[in-house]
C-alpha positions in Angstrom: 0.0 0.0 -0.1 1.3 3.4 -1.0 2.1 6.0 1.7 0.5 9.4 1.7 3.8 10.8 0.4 3.9 8.4 -2.5 0.3 9.1 -3.4 1.1 12.9 -3.5 4.2 12.3 -5.5 2.2 10.1 -8.0 -0.4 12.9 -8.3 2.3 15.5 -8.9 3.6 13.5 -11.9 0.2 14.3 -13.5 0.1 17.9 -12.4 3.5 19.2 -11.2 2.2 22.7 -10.8 -0.6 21.9 -8.4 -0.1 24.3 -5.5 -2.0 22.3 -3.0 -0.1 19.0 -3.9 3.2 20.7 -3.8 2.3 22.2 -0.3 1.1 18.8 0.8 4.2 17.2 -0.2 6.3 19.8 1.9 4.1 19.0 4.9 4.7 15.2 4.5 8.4 15.8 4.2 8.3 17.8 7.4 6.4 15.1 9.2 9.2 12.6 8.0 11.8 14.9 9.5 13.2 15.7 5.9 13.4 19.3 7.0 15.8 20.6 4.2 13.6 19.0 1.5 10.5 20.4 3.1 11.8 23.9 3.4 13.0 23.8 -0.2 9.5 22.9 -1.4 8.0 25.6 0.8 10.4 28.1 -0.6 9.5 27.2 -4.1 5.9 27.9 -3.3 6.8 31.3 -2.0 8.6 32.1 -5.4 5.6 31.3 -7.6 4.1 34.0 -9.7 1.3 34.2 -7.1 3.2 33.2 -3.9 1.3 30.8 -1.7 0.7 32.5 1.6 0.5 29.4 3.9 4.0 28.3 2.6 5.5 31.4 4.5 3.8 30.7 7.7 4.6 27.0 7.7 8.2 27.8 6.7 8.4 30.2 9.5 7.1 27.7 11.9 9.4 24.9 10.7 12.5 27.2 10.9 11.5 28.4 14.5 11.3 24.6 15.6 14.7 24.0 14.1 16.0 27.1 16.2 16.8 29.0 12.9 15.2 32.0 14.3 16.8 34.6 12.2 15.6 32.8 9.0 12.1 32.3 10.5 11.7 36.0 11.2 12.8 36.7 7.5 10.4 34.3 6.1 7.5 35.5 8.3 8.3 39.1 7.4 8.2 38.4 3.6 4.9 36.4 4.3 3.3 39.3 6.1 4.1 41.6 3.1 2.8 39.2 0.6 -0.3 38.5 2.6 -0.9 42.3 2.7 -0.3 42.5 -1.1 -2.8 39.7 -1.7 -5.4 41.2 0.7 -5.2 38.3 3.2 -5.3 40.3 6.4 -6.1 37.2 8.5 -2.9 35.4 7.5 -0.8 38.7 7.9 -2.2 38.9 11.4 -1.5 35.3 12.2 2.1 35.6 10.9 2.5 38.8 12.8 1.5 37.3 16.1 3.9 34.4 15.6 6.8 36.9 14.6 6.0 38.7 17.8 6.2 35.5 19.9 9.7 34.9 18.4 10.9 38.4 19.3 11.2 40.9 16.5 14.8 41.9 16.6 17.4 39.5 18.0 18.1 36.1 19.3 
């Protein structure tokens, strides 16, 4: 029986640009402890023509869990800006609260 990750990867073969499938794969990689691969997939989603807002938040959270706080803050700041550009005040607010919980300036 195929794993969730294998099913997602198989679906991505048919539609490699599917944002939700790409995001789901990043989340599965995170669950499996493949942090670098997960963060790479999330970063790719933030570079799309229309950046995927949840990828910024999940990337920031994952980086914070890995004690990569400066990187987490940078990703969250980018995400907040992009959320505002896209008119997603809810996501901007959630990321702002998380950023505040990390401490804005230093480690």
